[in-house]
C-alpha positions in Angstrom: 58.5 32.6 92.3 56.5 30.4 93.7 54.0 31.1 96.5 53.3 27.3 98.4 51.5 26.9 101.4 50.8 23.0 103.2 50.1 21.8 106.7 50.6 18.4 108.7 48.0 16.0 109.0 45.8 17.3 112.6 46.5 21.0 111.5 48.5 22.3 114.1 51.5 22.9 112.1 50.7 25.3 108.6 53.7 26.8 106.6 53.7 29.7 103.6 56.9 29.7 101.4 57.3 32.6 98.8 60.0 32.6 96.8 62.4 30.6 94.4 62.4 26.9 94.3 66.0 26.2 94.7 66.0 22.5 93.5 63.7 20.1 92.6 64.0 16.3 92.3 62.5 12.9 92.8 64.2 10.3 94.7 63.4 6.3 94.5 67.0 5.2 96.0 66.4 2.3 99.1 66.8 5.0 101.7 64.3 7.3 100.6 61.4 4.6 99.3 62.7 2.9 103.0 61.4 6.6 104.7 58.4 7.1 103.1 57.0 3.7 102.8 56.4 4.6 98.9 57.8 3.7 95.6 59.6 7.5 95.4 60.0 10.5 97.0 59.3 14.2 95.7 61.1 17.3 97.0 61.7 20.4 96.2 64.6 23.1 97.6 63.6 26.1 99.7 64.9 29.1 100.8 64.5 29.0 104.9 64.6 32.7 105.7 61.1 32.8 103.2 59.4 30.2 104.6 56.6 30.9 107.6 56.1 28.3 110.2 52.8 28.5 112.0 52.3 26.8 115.8 48.6 26.3 116.4 48.5 27.1 120.5 46.0 24.9 121.2 46.4 22.0 122.4 44.7 19.1 120.7 
């Protein structure tokens, strides 16, 4: 079981996850490199019902 937290760079959206990681992979295909402007991208699969999103109500 994992407990993870994160946020966007402007801190308007935060998230928490408590549950099993369903997938863990790293991709370096041309589409993923183009979409992220990076040589590789890491992905975690999570169950949506175990994830919580919070949005700051104040304007930026």
